[in-house]
C-alpha positions as CSV (number, residue, x, y, z in Angstrom):
1,M,0.4,19.0,-26.9
2,S,2.5,16.6,-24.8
3,F,1.2,14.1,-22.3
4,T,2.5,11.0,-20.5
5,I,0.8,7.7,-20.7
6,T,0.9,5.9,-17.4
7,Q,1.3,2.2,-17.5
8,K,-1.0,0.5,-15.1
9,S,1.8,-1.7,-13.7
10,S,3.5,1.5,-12.4
11,R,0.6,2.3,-10.1
12,V,0.6,2.0,-6.3
13,L,-2.6,1.6,-4.4
14,I,-2.8,3.7,-1.2
15,A,-5.5,3.3,1.4
16,D,-5.5,5.6,4.5
17,D,-8.4,7.5,6.1
18,D,-6.0,10.3,7.1
19,P,-5.7,12.8,4.2
20,V,-2.4,14.2,5.5
21,I,-0.8,10.7,5.6
22,R,-2.3,9.9,2.1
23,L,-0.8,13.1,0.8
24,L,2.7,12.3,2.2
25,V,2.6,8.7,1.0
26,A,1.3,9.8,-2.5
27,S,4.1,12.4,-2.7
28,S,6.8,9.8,-1.8
29,V,5.3,7.3,-4.3
30,R,5.4,10.0,-7.1
31,K,9.0,10.9,-6.1
32,A,9.9,7.2,-6.5
33,G,8.6,7.3,-10.0
34,Y,5.3,5.6,-9.6
35,T,1.7,6.7,-9.9
36,P,-0.4,6.8,-6.7
37,V,-4.0,5.7,-6.7
38,E,-5.5,7.0,-3.5
39,T,-8.4,5.5,-1.5
40,C,-9.8,6.8,1.8
41,D,-10.7,3.5,3.5
42,G,-10.4,-0.3,3.3
43,R,-13.7,-0.8,1.5
44,E,-12.7,1.6,-1.3
45,A,-9.3,-0.2,-1.6
46,Y,-11.1,-3.5,-1.7
47,R,-13.5,-2.3,-4.5
48,T,-10.5,-0.9,-6.4
49,L,-8.7,-4.2,-6.3
50,Q,-11.9,-6.1,-7.4
51,A,-12.1,-3.9,-10.4
52,D,-8.4,-3.8,-11.3
53,S,-5.5,-5.9,-10.0
54,D,-2.7,-4.2,-12.0
55,F,-0.7,-2.5,-9.3
56,K,3.0,-2.5,-8.6
57,A,2.4,-2.4,-4.8
58,A,-0.1,-1.4,-2.2
59,I,0.2,0.7,1.0
60,F,-2.5,0.3,3.6
61,D,-3.2,1.9,7.0
62,M,-4.1,-0.7,9.6
63,M,-7.1,1.1,11.2
64,M,-9.6,2.4,8.7
65,P,-13.3,2.7,8.5
66,Y,-15.4,-0.2,7.1
67,L,-12.5,-2.6,6.4
68,E,-9.1,-2.6,8.2
69,G,-5.9,-2.9,6.2
70,I,-5.1,-6.3,7.5
71,D,-8.5,-7.6,6.2
72,V,-7.8,-6.2,2.8
73,I,-4.4,-8.0,2.8
74,R,-6.1,-11.3,3.8
75,Y,-8.5,-10.9,0.9
76,M,-5.6,-10.2,-1.5
77,R,-3.8,-13.3,-0.4
78,T,-6.7,-15.5,-1.3
79,E,-7.1,-14.2,-4.8
80,K,-4.6,-15.5,-7.3
81,R,-4.6,-12.3,-9.4
82,L,-3.8,-10.2,-6.2
83,M,-1.3,-12.5,-4.5
84,R,1.7,-11.0,-6.4
85,I,1.1,-7.5,-5.2
86,P,3.4,-6.6,-2.3
87,V,1.8,-4.7,0.6
88,M,3.3,-2.2,3.0
89,M,1.3,-1.9,6.2
90,I,1.5,1.5,8.0
91,T,-0.1,2.0,11.5
92,S,0.0,4.0,14.6
93,E,-0.9,1.0,16.7
94,P,2.0,0.6,19.2
95,D,1.3,-3.1,19.9
96,L,3.9,-5.4,18.4
97,K,1.2,-8.0,18.0
98,V,-0.2,-5.8,15.2
99,M,3.1,-6.1,13.3
100,T,3.2,-9.9,13.8
101,N,-0.4,-10.2,12.6
102,S,0.3,-8.0,9.6
103,F,3.1,-10.3,8.5
104,A,1.1,-13.4,9.2
105,A,-1.7,-12.0,7.0
106,G,0.7,-11.4,4.1
107,A,2.2,-7.9,4.5
108,T,5.5,-7.6,2.9
109,F,6.8,-4.5,4.8
110,Y,5.6,-2.7,8.0
111,L,6.2,0.9,8.9
112,P,5.0,2.2,12.3
113,K,3.6,5.8,12.6
114,P,4.7,8.4,13.2
115,F,7.4,8.1,10.4
116,T,9.4,10.7,8.6
117,A,9.4,11.2,4.9
118,E,12.9,9.7,4.8
119,Q,11.8,6.6,6.6
120,L,8.9,6.2,4.2
121,E,11.1,6.7,1.1
122,T,13.6,4.2,2.4
123,T,10.9,1.6,3.0
124,L,9.4,2.3,-0.4
125,G,12.8,1.8,-2.0
126,M,13.1,-1.6,-0.3
127,L,9.6,-2.5,-1.5
128,F,10.2,-1.5,-5.1
129,S,13.8,-2.9,-5.3
130,S,13.3,-6.1,-3.5
131,G,12.2,-8.0,-6.5
132,I,8.9,-8.8,-4.8
133,A,7.1,-6.0,-6.6
134,A,8.4,-7.2,-10.0
135,R,6.5,-10.5,-9.8
């Protein structure tokens, strides 16, 4: 019997209430060689981070039930053990102020919806190769 042991530091936290987007993002994360950990809303992402901070990166939707992505980022940036995790914000909000607020809260990258799989993979490549995710 053969199996692969996944190092925690190769995991990427994904939080999006849209199951189709979660599937697309998780597939791209796997394709990039990382292990996706999927959550369906901001509260679940927050709880996951409280229990375990060993993630290579995080990808959050802006608009989610219970807790928005930007609020999860704000929480992360106040916790020493979570500060090092780079975060990509994805959102269908057309307002440029959302992008500005995302970066002000501590987002590392921003990808507006709708996006193609290629755009997502390119942005993930930048996230993982930027050196930010290695901290």
